[in-house]
C-alpha positions in Angstrom: -8.3 88.9 107.4 -5.4 91.2 106.2 -2.2 88.3 106.7 -4.5 86.5 104.5 -4.7 89.1 101.9 -1.1 89.6 101.7 -0.8 85.5 101.1 -2.8 86.0 98.6 -1.3 88.4 96.7 2.3 86.8 97.2 0.1 83.6 95.5 -1.0 85.8 92.8 2.3 87.2 91.9 3.5 83.4 91.8 1.3 82.8 89.1 0.7 85.9 87.2 2.6 85.6 84.4 0.9 82.1 83.6 -2.1 83.4 84.3 -1.7 86.5 81.7 -0.1 83.8 79.3 -3.5 81.7 79.1 -5.4 85.1 78.7 -2.8 85.7 75.4 -3.5 82.0 74.4 -7.4 82.9 74.6 -7.4 85.5 72.6 -4.7 83.6 69.9 -7.7 80.9 70.0 -10.2 83.3 69.6 -8.4 84.4 66.3 -8.0 81.2 65.3 -11.8 80.8 65.3 -12.7 83.8 63.3 -9.5 82.2 60.9 -11.2 79.0 60.6 -14.6 81.2 60.1 -13.7 82.4 56.7 -12.1 79.0 55.5 -14.1 76.3 56.6 -16.7 74.8 54.7 -18.9 74.6 58.1 -19.6 77.4 60.2 -19.6 74.6 63.1 -16.0 73.7 62.8 -14.8 77.1 63.3 -15.5 76.7 67.1 -13.5 73.7 67.7 -10.8 76.1 68.8 -12.7 77.5 71.7 -14.2 74.0 72.7 -10.2 72.9 73.0 -9.8 76.0 74.8 -12.9 75.7 77.4 -12.1 71.5 78.0 -8.4 72.3 78.6 -9.7 74.8 81.7 -10.0 71.5 83.1 -6.1 71.6 84.0 -6.4 75.1 84.6 -6.2 75.1 88.6 -3.8 71.5 88.4 -1.4 74.0 86.7 -1.4 77.2 88.8 -1.4 75.0 92.0 1.4 73.0 91.1 4.0 76.1 89.6 3.1 77.5 92.9 3.7 74.8 95.0 7.3 74.2 93.1 8.2 78.1 93.4 7.6 77.4 97.2 9.5 73.7 97.4 12.5 76.6 96.9 12.0 78.2 100.0 9.8 75.5 101.8 11.2 76.6 105.4 10.1 79.6 105.2 6.6 78.9 103.8 6.4 76.0 107.0 7.4 78.6 109.3 4.6 81.1 108.5 2.3 81.4 111.8 -0.8 80.6 109.8 -2.3 76.8 109.4 -1.2 74.8 106.8 -4.9 74.8 105.4 -5.1 79.1 105.2 -1.8 78.7 102.8 -3.3 76.0 100.9 -6.8 78.2 100.6 -5.1 81.0 99.2 -3.3 78.6 96.4 -6.9 77.0 95.7 -8.7 80.3 95.9 -6.2 82.1 93.8 -6.7 79.4 91.2 -10.3 79.9 91.2 -10.6 83.4 90.4 -8.3 83.0 87.8 -10.0 80.1 86.0 -13.2 82.0 86.7 -11.7 85.2 84.6 -10.1 83.0 81.8 -13.6 81.2 81.2 -15.5 84.4 81.5 -13.5 85.9 78.7 -13.9 82.8 76.8 -17.7 82.7 77.4 -18.1 86.7 76.4 -15.9 86.2 73.1 -17.6 83.2 72.0 -21.0 85.1 72.3 -19.8 87.9 70.5 -18.8 85.4 67.8 -22.1 83.5 67.8 -24.4 86.3 67.3 -22.7 87.6 64.1 -22.4 84.0 62.7 -25.9 82.5 63.6 -29.3 83.9 63.4 -30.4 82.1 66.3 -34.0 81.9 67.3 -35.3 82.3 70.9 -34.9 78.8 71.7 -31.8 78.2 70.3 -30.2 81.0 71.8 -31.6 80.2 75.5 -30.2 76.7 74.8 -26.5 77.8 74.1 -26.6 80.3 76.7 -28.2 78.1 79.3 -25.8 75.3 78.1 -22.8 77.4 78.6 -23.7 78.5 82.2 -24.0 75.2 83.3 -21.1 73.2 81.4 -18.6 76.3 82.8 -19.6 75.3 86.4 -18.7 71.7 86.0 -15.3 72.3 84.5 -14.4 74.5 87.7 -15.8 71.9 89.6 -13.5 69.4 88.0 -10.1 71.5 88.1 -10.4 72.6 91.5 -11.3 68.4 92.5 -7.8 68.2 90.5 -6.1 71.1 91.8 -6.7 69.5 95.3 -5.1 66.0 94.2 -2.4 67.8 93.3 -2.0 69.7 96.7 -2.2 65.7 98.0 0.5 64.5 95.9 2.7 67.3 96.7 2.3 67.1 100.5 2.7 63.5 100.5 6.4 63.7 99.0 6.7 66.3 100.9 6.4 64.0 104.2 8.0 61.0 102.8 11.1 62.5 101.3 13.5 62.8 104.3 12.2 59.1 105.8 12.3 56.9 102.5 14.4 59.1 100.7 14.9 58.0 96.8 11.4 55.3 97.5 9.8 58.2 98.0 8.5 58.3 94.0 7.1 54.6 95.0 4.5 56.8 97.6 3.6 58.7 95.4 2.8 56.7 92.0 0.9 54.5 94.8 -1.3 57.4 95.6 -2.0 58.0 92.2 -3.2 54.2 91.0 -4.7 52.8 94.4 -7.2 56.0 95.5 -8.6 55.8 91.8 -9.1 52.2 91.7 -10.7 52.1 95.2 -13.3 54.8 93.7 -13.9 53.1 90.7 -14.3 49.5 92.6 -16.4 51.8 95.0 -18.8 53.0 92.5 -19.7 50.3 90.8 -21.1 48.6 94.1 -25.2 49.1 95.3 -24.0 51.1 98.5 -22.8 53.8 95.8 -25.7 53.9 93.9 -27.5 54.0 97.4 -25.8 56.5 98.7 -25.4 59.1 95.7 -28.5 58.1 93.6 -31.0 60.9 95.2 -31.8 64.5 94.3 -32.3 63.8 90.7 -31.2 66.6 88.4 -32.1 66.6 84.6 -30.4 69.0 82.3 -32.7 69.3 79.1 -32.0 71.3 75.5 -34.8 70.9 73.5 -33.3 72.6 70.6 -30.2 70.5 70.7 -30.3 66.7 69.1 -29.2 65.2 72.3 -30.8 63.1 74.9 -31.8 65.1 78.4 -29.0 65.0 80.8 -29.0 63.7 84.0 -27.1 63.9 87.2 -27.8 63.7 91.0 -27.5 66.1 94.0 -25.9 62.9 95.5 -23.3 62.4 93.6 -22.4 66.1 94.0 -22.2 66.0 97.7 -20.5 62.7 97.6 -17.4 64.5 95.5 -17.9 67.6 97.6 -17.1 65.5 100.9 -14.1 63.8 99.1 -12.9 67.2 98.1 -12.9 68.3 101.3 -11.9 65.3 103.1 -8.5 65.2 101.2 -7.9 69.0 101.2 -8.1 68.6 105.2 -5.7 65.4 105.2 -3.5 67.7 102.7 -3.3 70.4 105.8 -2.5 68.1 108.2 -0.2 66.1 106.1 1.5 69.4 105.9 1.3 70.8 109.0 2.1 67.5 111.6 4.5 65.3 108.8 6.7 67.7 106.5 9.6 68.8 107.8 12.6 70.7 106.3 
């Protein structure tokens, strides 16, 4: 555990500059929101910068992971000769990104509340829906960001594994890995088999005070995506342990 903690500390140091820059950007977006609140004719327009900042967090973990891997590539021989398995090394980077995105989103969540309370005299029903919708949206953003982060790990590991075997044509393999799996996934998701596998465990998100229809999802879809993420991560770790050379 102590060895993993040291590894995690190193990963944090590799990306802490990006993390702190992100927090500063959060503050700037809040300042822009406050400014728009003083000049915009509609109070809702003032929250556009915050919405943009929140949605942008979908790319948060992939960016953190990519920057960390890019730095590691400069001393790949040291990283690969670490006695710990590749899964441990990669989990450290994912957990580092997870903690950072949670802190950043929590910061935006709290600051958004501080802006909403004085600006809108919300009755209990509206405030409850606003509060709960945020709690639901943020975990979904985190899940999507983690999923893209795992894809970044996979593509990087794949590129490292083929660059010494096929040389300059390795970029074709990476492009194929970017295009073919999403195409195959979209094709599978249009089949009856996919609907049979995933359309169970109905979950309905209903916000009566919002002018939107109830949002319906399925526990099967969450489980399916979770299995894909875990499987892709394990494949990435296997490639790192068995196929990447320096």
